[in-house]
C-alpha positions in Angstrom: -16.8 41.9 20.1 -13.5 43.2 21.5 -11.1 45.3 19.6 -8.5 42.5 20.1 -10.7 40.0 18.3 -11.6 42.4 15.5 -7.9 43.1 14.7 -6.7 39.5 15.0 -4.8 38.2 11.9 -5.1 34.6 10.9 -3.5 32.7 8.0 -5.5 29.6 6.9 -3.6 27.0 4.9 -5.8 24.9 2.6 -8.4 25.6 0.0 -10.8 22.7 0.7 -14.0 22.8 2.6 -12.4 22.8 6.1 -10.0 25.7 5.2 -12.5 27.8 3.4 -15.2 27.3 6.0 -12.8 28.2 8.8 -11.7 31.3 7.0 -15.2 32.5 6.5 -16.2 31.9 10.1 -13.0 33.8 11.2 -14.0 36.7 8.9 -17.5 36.7 10.3 -16.0 37.0 13.7 -14.0 40.1 12.8 -10.6 38.6 12.0 -8.3 39.7 9.3 -7.9 36.5 7.2 -5.6 35.3 4.5 -6.4 31.9 2.9 -3.4 30.3 1.2 -3.7 27.2 -0.9 -1.2 25.1 -2.9 -3.2 25.1 -6.2 -6.8 26.2 -6.8 -9.8 26.0 -4.5 -11.2 22.5 -4.2 -8.3 21.1 -6.1 -7.7 18.4 -3.5 -10.0 15.9 -1.7 -12.9 18.4 -1.6 -13.0 18.3 -5.4 -13.3 14.5 -5.5 -15.5 13.7 -2.5 -18.8 11.8 -2.6 -19.9 14.4 0.0 -22.6 12.2 1.5 -24.1 14.1 4.5 -24.7 11.5 7.1 -24.0 9.9 10.5 -25.1 6.4 9.6 -23.4 3.2 10.9 -21.3 2.7 14.0 -19.0 5.4 15.4 -18.2 6.9 18.8 -20.8 9.0 20.6 -18.9 12.3 20.4 -18.2 11.8 16.7 -21.8 10.9 16.0 -23.0 14.0 17.8 -20.6 16.3 15.9 -21.8 14.9 12.6 -25.4 15.5 13.5 -24.5 19.1 14.2 -22.7 19.2 10.9 -25.9 18.1 9.2 -27.9 20.6 11.2 -25.7 23.5 9.7 -26.4 22.2 6.2 -30.1 22.1 6.9 -30.0 25.7 8.0 -28.3 26.6 4.7 -30.8 24.5 2.8 -33.7 26.1 4.5 -32.5 29.5 3.3 -32.7 28.4 -0.3 -34.4 25.0 -0.9 -33.9 25.4 -4.7 -30.1 25.0 -4.5 -28.9 22.5 -7.1 -25.8 21.6 -5.2 -27.3 20.8 -1.8 -30.1 18.3 -1.4 -31.7 16.2 1.3 -33.3 13.3 -0.6 -32.2 10.5 1.7 -29.7 7.6 1.6 -30.0 3.9 0.8 -27.4 1.4 2.0 -26.9 -2.3 1.6 -24.1 -4.8 2.0 -23.4 -8.2 0.4 -26.1 -10.8 0.1 -24.8 -12.7 3.1 -24.7 -9.6 5.3 -28.2 -9.8 6.8 -26.9 -10.0 10.3 -24.6 -7.0 9.8 -27.5 -5.0 8.3 -29.8 -5.7 11.2 -27.1 -4.8 13.7 -26.4 -1.5 11.9 -30.1 -0.7 11.8 -30.6 -1.5 15.5 -27.6 0.7 16.4 -29.0 3.6 14.4 -32.4 3.2 16.1 -30.7 3.2 19.5 -29.0 6.5 18.6 -32.4 8.0 17.5 -31.1 8.1 13.9 -33.9 7.9 11.3 -33.5 4.4 10.0 -35.8 2.0 8.2 -35.1 -1.7 7.4 -36.4 -2.7 4.0 -36.6 -5.8 1.9 -34.7 -4.8 -1.3 -37.6 -6.2 -3.3 -39.7 -3.3 -1.9 -37.1 -0.5 -2.5 -39.2 0.9 -5.3 -42.0 1.7 -2.9 -39.6 3.9 -0.8 -37.3 5.5 -3.3 -37.7 6.4 -7.0 -35.4 5.3 -9.8 -33.6 2.5 -7.9 -33.6 -1.1 -9.2 -35.3 -3.5 -6.8 -33.2 -6.4 -5.4 -33.9 -10.0 -4.7 -36.6 -10.8 -2.1 -35.2 -11.4 1.3 -32.2 -9.2 1.0 -32.1 -6.2 3.2 -31.4 -2.5 2.8 -31.5 0.5 5.2 -33.2 3.7 4.2 -32.1 6.9 6.0 -34.6 9.6 4.7 -32.8 12.4 6.5 -29.5 12.2 4.7 -28.3 14.3 1.9 -25.4 15.4 -0.2 -23.5 18.5 -1.2 -21.3 19.5 -4.1 -18.3 20.8 -2.2 -16.8 22.8 -5.1 -20.0 24.8 -5.4 -20.2 25.4 -1.6 -16.5 26.3 -1.5 -17.0 28.9 -4.2 -20.0 30.4 -2.3 -17.9 30.6 0.9 -14.8 32.0 -0.9 -17.0 34.7 -2.5 -18.2 35.6 1.0 -14.7 35.7 2.3 -13.7 38.2 -0.3 -16.8 40.3 0.4 -15.8 40.4 4.1 -12.3 41.7 3.3 -10.4 38.4 3.4 -7.6 37.7 1.0 -7.3 34.6 -1.2 -3.9 33.3 -2.4 -4.1 30.4 -4.8 -1.2 28.7 -6.7 1.1 29.1 -3.7 2.8 25.7 -4.1 4.0 23.6 -1.2 3.8 25.8 1.9 5.2 25.6 5.4 4.2 27.0 8.8 6.7 29.6 10.1 7.5 29.6 13.8 9.0 32.4 15.9 10.0 31.9 19.5 8.1 28.7 19.6 4.8 30.1 18.3 3.2 29.8 14.8 3.5 33.2 13.1 2.5 32.6 9.6 2.9 30.6 6.3 5.7 30.6 3.8 4.8 29.8 0.2 7.0 27.8 -2.3 8.5 31.0 -3.8 9.5 32.3 -0.3 6.6 34.7 0.2 5.6 35.0 3.8 2.1 35.7 5.1 2.2 36.6 8.8 -0.5 36.2 11.4 -1.2 35.8 15.1 -2.4 32.3 14.4 -2.3 29.6 11.7 -4.9 27.0 10.8 -3.6 24.0 8.8 -6.4 22.3 6.9 -4.5 20.7 4.0 -6.5 17.4 3.8 -4.2 14.4 3.4 -1.1 16.7 3.4 -1.8 17.9 6.9 0.3 15.2 8.7 3.3 16.1 6.5 2.9 19.8 7.1 2.9 19.5 10.9 5.6 16.8 10.8 7.9 19.7 9.8 7.0 21.2 13.2 8.0 18.0 15.0 4.3 16.9 15.5 3.3 13.3 14.6 -0.3 12.9 13.3 -0.8 9.2 12.3 -2.1 9.1 8.8 -4.2 6.4 7.1 -5.2 8.4 4.0 -5.9 5.9 1.1 -5.8 6.5 -2.6 -9.2 7.3 -4.0 -11.1 8.2 -7.1 -14.3 10.1 -7.9 -16.0 9.7 -11.3 -18.5 12.3 -12.7 -20.8 11.1 -15.4 -22.2 12.7 -18.5 -25.7 14.2 -18.0 -28.4 11.6 -17.9 -32.2 11.4 -17.3 -33.3 9.3 -14.4 -35.7 9.6 -11.4 -33.0 8.5 -8.9 -32.2 11.3 -6.4 -31.2 9.2 -3.3 -27.6 8.7 -2.3 -26.7 5.0 -2.8 -24.1 3.0 -0.9 -23.7 -0.5 -2.1 -21.0 -3.2 -2.2 -19.6 -2.2 -5.6 -20.6 1.4 -6.1 -21.5 4.5 -4.1 -23.2 7.3 -6.0 -25.1 10.5 -5.6 -26.8 13.0 -8.0 -24.5 15.9 -9.0 -25.3 19.3 -10.5 -26.1 19.4 -14.2 -28.1 16.1 -14.2 -24.9 14.1 -13.7 -23.8 11.6 -11.0 -20.8 11.4 -8.8 -19.5 7.8 -8.2 -16.8 6.3 -6.0 -15.9 3.2 -4.0 -12.9 1.5 -2.5 -12.6 -1.9 -4.4 -10.2 -0.5 -7.0 -7.9 1.4 -4.7 -5.0 -1.1 -5.3 -5.2 -0.3 -9.0 -4.5 3.4 -8.5 -0.9 4.2 -9.2 0.7 7.1 -7.3 3.7 8.7 -9.2 6.8 10.3 -7.7 5.4 13.8 -8.5 2.3 13.1 -6.4 0.0 12.6 -9.4 -2.1 9.5 -9.8 -3.4 7.4 -12.6 -5.6 4.3 -13.1 -6.4 2.0 -16.1 -9.6 3.3 -17.7 -11.1 -0.2 -17.6 -11.6 0.2 -13.8 -13.4 3.5 -14.4 -15.7 1.8 -16.9 -16.3 -1.1 -14.5 -17.3 1.3 -11.7 -19.7 3.2 -13.9 -21.3 -0.1 -15.1 -21.8 -1.1 -11.4 -23.5 2.2 -10.8 -25.7 1.9 -13.8 -26.9 -1.5 -12.6 -28.3 0.2 -9.5 -30.8 2.3 -11.5 -34.1 1.3 -12.9 -34.3 0.9 -16.7 -31.5 1.1 -19.1 -29.7 4.2 -17.9 -26.7 4.9 -20.2 -24.2 6.1 -17.7 -20.9 7.2 -19.1 -17.8 8.7 -17.4 -17.2 12.3 -18.3 -14.2 12.8 -16.0 -12.4 11.3 -13.0 -10.1 12.6 -10.4 -7.6 10.7 -8.2 -5.6 11.4 -5.0 -5.4 10.8 -1.3 -8.6 10.8 0.8 -7.9 12.3 4.2 -8.2 9.7 7.0 -6.5 10.1 10.4 -4.7 7.1 11.7 -7.4 6.1 14.2 -10.3 7.2 11.9 -11.4 9.9 14.3 -11.2 13.6 13.4 -8.3 15.8 14.6 -9.2 19.3 15.6 -7.5 21.8 17.8 -4.3 23.8 18.7 -1.0 21.9 18.7 0.4 21.8 22.2 3.9 21.7 20.9 3.4 24.7 18.6 1.0 27.3 20.2 -0.9 29.3 17.6 -1.0 26.5 15.1 -4.5 24.8 14.8 -5.2 21.7 12.7 -8.3 20.4 11.0 -7.9 16.9 9.6 -10.8 14.5 9.1 -12.3 11.8 6.8 -15.7 13.4 7.1 -14.8 16.8 5.7 -18.1 17.2 3.9 -20.4 16.4 6.8 -18.3 18.3 9.3 -17.3 21.1 6.9 -19.5 23.9 8.3 -19.5 23.0 12.0 -15.8 22.3 12.0 -15.0 25.7 10.5 -17.3 27.3 13.0 -15.8 25.6 16.1 -12.2 26.0 14.9 -12.8 29.7 14.3 -14.3 30.0 17.8 -11.2 28.5 19.3 -8.8 30.8 17.3 -10.8 33.9 18.1 -11.4 33.3 21.8 -8.4 31.2 22.8 -10.8 28.9 24.6 -11.1 25.2 23.9 -14.5 24.2 22.8 -15.9 21.2 24.7 -17.3 19.6 21.5 -13.7 19.2 20.2 -12.3 17.7 23.4 -12.3 14.1 22.1 -10.6 15.1 18.9 -7.4 16.9 20.1 -4.2 16.2 18.3 -2.4 15.5 21.6 -4.2 12.2 21.9 -1.4 10.8 19.7 1.4 12.0 22.0 3.6 9.2 23.3 5.6 8.9 26.5 
């Protein structure tokens, strides 16, 4: 470790998993780190993410490989403490609509071709593979991926934030809307809503769905397809179900405290986004989602919503992650992706590597922000 690396100052903007993970990896590398966030830690998308750890389905080869590395980092964390309540690897179960047999077979074959652990099941036989899940009609297909898992990002973020503080990093919450400051064409820090400036040799922007608007102020266009979304957390309930479920009307996973986290997309059009950025939804859609989730479980499981959170789910315009330094604004690095949970640890590691060394990591080459440049 050189003295230059050890004394490097970095300001990280964003208190979700990508920002906190990057900040911790920077601190581990000897950097002086200040993490600045608009509100509280995990107050954005990381606090309302299903956080399914997977690389199932069809995606590009580089993206698939990066997600597998992301899962690997979680497995390392899990191996250190298999009793963690907020990180589990109890598999995933996926199925589509009754007329989607051809789609299901194609997905399964693709996963097999990638070496992904994938098992095609008749839904009538689901009970023999996973506990607590209601069997379906004979002849309808499902895919079981036993190597998948889930994480509660608020719990992980708090663990990482505690480590950041132990390593001498600084945490600034409640900073309001922030902007990147530029001097002589290079990013030099972050200015908070009240005018406070935090200076650094480099800046990492990891603001979830707000990332495109933050870098737009720098003259950089990151296409944005971030939809409105909702995550419901239930009251505690007793059930044998521990597997992540992804179905046509509900996606759900266990959550700490014997609760479940539930989301989907069918109700997105019913979410109202207000001028102040807050969101609301008619409670009947919350109840309908919870009822759809309860119908997936064996027995009469009395699922009830305890809380729900709404907001934008970060999705880049082309669906692929965006990682790396902005060519137009040297010293400003971005981390913007739909798969923040699965990539959270590996993305923080690789982004920190680039900031600390000044070298572009080959695993991020396919995901550079300059791919959107025109002309």
